[in-house]
C-alpha positions as CSV (number, residue, x, y, z in Angstrom):
1,M,-34.5,25.4,44.7
2,Q,-33.9,24.1,41.1
3,E,-34.0,27.5,39.5
4,P,-31.3,29.2,41.6
5,I,-28.8,26.0,41.0
6,C,-29.4,26.4,37.3
7,Q,-28.6,30.1,37.3
8,A,-25.5,29.1,39.4
9,R,-24.6,26.5,37.0
10,S,-25.2,28.7,34.0
11,S,-23.1,31.6,35.6
12,R,-20.0,29.2,36.2
13,I,-20.1,28.1,32.7
14,R,-20.2,31.6,31.3
15,W,-17.4,32.5,33.7
16,R,-15.5,29.7,32.5
17,I,-16.1,30.8,28.8
18,L,-15.0,34.2,29.6
19,Q,-11.9,33.2,31.5
20,V,-10.9,30.6,28.4
21,A,-11.6,33.8,25.9
22,I,-9.2,36.1,27.8
23,Q,-6.4,33.3,27.9
24,L,-6.8,32.9,24.1
25,H,-7.0,36.7,23.5
26,R,-3.6,37.0,25.3
27,E,-1.8,34.1,23.5
28,I,-3.3,34.9,19.9
29,G,-5.1,38.1,20.2
30,F,-9.0,38.8,20.3
31,R,-9.2,39.2,16.3
32,K,-7.5,35.6,15.6
33,T,-9.7,33.9,18.5
34,T,-12.5,32.1,17.1
35,V,-15.7,30.7,18.7
36,A,-14.3,27.2,17.6
37,D,-11.0,28.2,19.7
38,I,-12.8,29.0,22.8
39,A,-15.0,25.9,22.6
40,R,-12.2,23.5,22.0
41,R,-10.2,24.9,24.9
42,A,-13.2,24.9,27.1
43,S,-13.9,21.3,26.5
44,M,-17.5,21.8,25.1
45,S,-18.9,22.2,21.6
46,P,-19.3,25.5,19.7
47,A,-23.2,25.2,19.8
48,N,-22.9,25.1,23.7
49,V,-20.9,28.5,23.8
50,Y,-23.6,30.0,21.8
51,R,-26.1,28.9,24.4
52,F,-24.6,31.5,26.5
53,F,-23.2,33.8,24.0
54,R,-25.2,35.0,20.7
55,S,-21.7,35.8,18.8
56,K,-17.9,35.9,19.2
57,Q,-18.4,39.7,19.8
58,A,-20.6,39.1,22.5
59,I,-18.1,37.4,24.4
60,E,-15.7,40.2,23.4
61,E,-18.0,42.8,24.8
62,A,-18.5,40.5,28.1
63,V,-14.5,40.6,28.4
64,V,-14.0,44.2,27.8
65,A,-17.1,45.3,30.0
66,D,-15.5,44.2,33.3
67,L,-12.1,46.3,31.9
68,F,-14.3,49.5,31.3
69,E,-16.0,49.0,34.8
70,Q,-12.4,48.8,36.3
71,V,-11.7,52.4,34.4
72,C,-15.1,54.0,35.9
73,A,-14.7,52.4,39.4
74,A,-10.8,53.7,39.5
75,A,-12.1,57.2,38.3
76,T,-14.9,57.5,40.7
77,C,-12.6,56.4,43.5
78,A,-9.9,58.7,42.9
79,A,-12.3,61.8,42.7
80,R,-13.6,61.4,46.1
81,G,-11.7,64.1,47.9
82,G,-10.1,67.4,47.4
83,S,-10.8,70.6,45.6
84,A,-12.5,70.3,41.8
85,L,-9.2,70.8,40.4
86,E,-7.7,68.0,42.4
87,R,-10.7,65.6,41.8
88,L,-10.4,66.1,38.2
89,T,-6.8,65.7,38.2
90,A,-7.0,62.5,40.3
91,A,-10.0,60.8,38.2
92,L,-8.2,61.5,35.1
93,M,-4.8,60.5,36.1
94,A,-6.4,57.1,37.2
95,I,-7.8,56.5,33.9
96,S,-4.5,57.3,32.3
97,Q,-2.5,55.3,34.5
98,L,-4.7,52.3,34.3
99,H,-4.5,52.2,30.4
100,E,-0.7,52.8,30.4
101,H,-0.3,49.9,32.9
102,R,-2.5,47.5,30.9
103,L,-0.7,48.6,27.8
104,K,2.8,47.4,29.3
105,T,1.6,44.5,31.4
106,D,-1.5,43.1,29.0
107,S,-1.0,44.6,25.7
108,K,-3.4,42.1,24.1
109,Q,-6.3,43.3,26.3
110,H,-5.2,46.7,25.9
111,E,-5.6,46.0,22.0
112,L,-9.3,44.8,22.7
113,V,-9.9,48.0,25.0
114,A,-8.8,50.1,22.2
115,A,-10.7,48.4,19.4
116,A,-14.0,48.8,21.4
117,V,-13.2,52.3,21.7
118,G,-12.1,53.1,18.3
119,E,-14.9,51.1,17.0
120,N,-17.8,52.7,19.3
121,W,-19.0,49.6,20.9
122,A,-22.0,50.1,23.0
123,V,-19.9,49.1,26.4
124,A,-17.3,51.8,25.3
125,L,-19.8,54.6,24.9
126,S,-21.5,53.8,28.3
127,C,-18.4,54.1,30.0
128,A,-17.5,57.4,28.3
129,D,-20.9,58.7,29.1
130,R,-20.3,57.7,32.8
131,I,-16.8,59.7,32.8
132,R,-18.5,62.3,31.4
133,G,-20.9,62.7,33.7
134,L,-18.5,62.4,36.6
135,V,-16.3,65.3,35.2
136,R,-19.3,67.4,34.5
137,A,-20.5,67.0,38.1
138,I,-17.3,68.0,39.7
139,I,-16.9,70.9,37.5
140,A,-20.4,72.1,38.3
141,A,-19.5,71.6,41.9
142,G,-16.4,73.8,41.5
143,Q,-18.4,76.5,39.7
144,A,-21.0,76.5,42.7
145,N,-18.1,77.1,45.1
146,G,-16.3,79.8,43.2
147,E,-13.4,77.5,42.4
148,L,-14.1,77.4,38.7
149,R,-15.2,79.8,36.3
150,P,-18.9,80.4,35.1
151,G,-20.0,78.9,31.9
152,S,-21.6,75.7,30.5
153,S,-20.3,72.9,32.4
154,M,-21.5,70.7,29.6
155,A,-19.1,72.5,27.2
156,M,-16.2,72.8,29.7
157,T,-16.2,69.1,30.1
158,G,-16.1,68.4,26.6
159,C,-13.2,70.8,25.9
160,L,-11.3,69.3,29.1
161,L,-11.8,65.6,27.8
162,E,-10.9,66.5,24.3
163,A,-7.9,68.1,25.5
164,M,-6.9,65.3,27.5
165,D,-8.1,62.5,25.0
166,G,-4.4,61.6,24.3
167,Y,-3.8,60.3,27.9
168,L,-7.3,58.9,28.3
169,N,-8.4,57.1,24.9
170,P,-6.6,53.8,25.0
171,S,-6.1,53.8,20.9
172,R,-4.2,57.0,21.4
173,I,-1.7,56.0,24.3
174,N,1.4,55.1,22.9
175,A,4.8,55.1,24.9
176,D,6.4,56.6,21.6
177,T,4.4,59.5,21.3
178,V,6.1,62.6,21.9
179,R,3.6,65.1,23.6
180,P,3.6,67.1,26.6
181,T,3.5,65.0,30.1
182,F,0.0,64.4,31.7
183,D,0.8,67.0,34.4
184,E,1.9,69.6,31.9
185,M,-1.4,69.2,29.8
186,M,-3.6,69.1,33.1
187,D,-2.1,72.3,34.7
188,F,-2.7,73.9,31.2
189,C,-6.2,72.9,31.2
190,A,-6.6,74.1,35.0
191,G,-5.5,77.3,33.9
192,A,-8.6,77.8,31.7
193,L,-10.9,76.2,34.2
194,R,-9.7,78.0,37.2
195,Q,-11.9,81.1,38.5
196,H,-9.4,84.4,37.8
197,P,-9.0,86.6,40.8
198,G,-10.8,90.1,40.2
199,I,-13.2,89.0,37.4
200,S,-16.8,88.7,38.7
201,R,-19.1,85.9,37.7
202,S,-21.1,88.6,35.7
203,T,-18.2,89.5,33.9
204,W,-17.5,86.0,33.0
205,S,-20.8,85.2,32.0
206,T,-20.8,88.5,29.5
207,C,-17.5,87.0,27.9
208,V,-19.0,83.6,27.8
209,S,-22.1,84.8,25.8
210,K,-20.2,86.9,23.6
211,P,-16.9,85.0,22.8
212,W,-16.2,87.1,19.8
213,A,-16.9,90.6,21.1
214,Q,-14.0,93.0,20.7
215,D,-11.8,94.2,23.4
216,S,-12.7,97.9,23.8
217,E,-8.7,98.7,23.5
218,F,-9.1,97.7,19.8
219,A,-12.8,98.6,19.3
220,E,-11.8,101.7,17.2
221,D,-9.7,101.9,14.0
């Protein structure tokens, strides 16, 4: 019985440290927050904080891991129903709206998420991989039912996420930035992904395999 009690106590202390860190991040920013600040606010010694987290960044990674989990969960939940294009739009919009909301209502936490992405923290890369996997699976399903054009689902996923990066990357989301709306950019991307009537799968496969092939109309000088 002693071990579960100790684990529960350790979990409570870790949670307390993280909550104090979040409070300080919101007050003075994560870059200015020190382990000494966290220990003082939590009424414990810095050495005791280090028993649970090896470094200041380990605390920041634990805080931001929950924020990224919210991003992945929102995208996954939004993508549950509809056509492939509807699911893609819903998933990416959920991510974009979550980041925009956090920027407006909790700018200090948004700053932490943006830093994690910009500095390629492992937790940020893991979230990006999960989103990429979700998008690729939706595209592959859309190709299988004929809604989306044939081609490499991996390449199409990369192109879509690159085109939408300004709406998905927290370090690029800025209310003052002049760019097309989310819907306008997503409509543009949907046109590139959609299966075009009258063009067979074999024709698309030929075009994809020979992207630089000349049009027959211009083949001769």
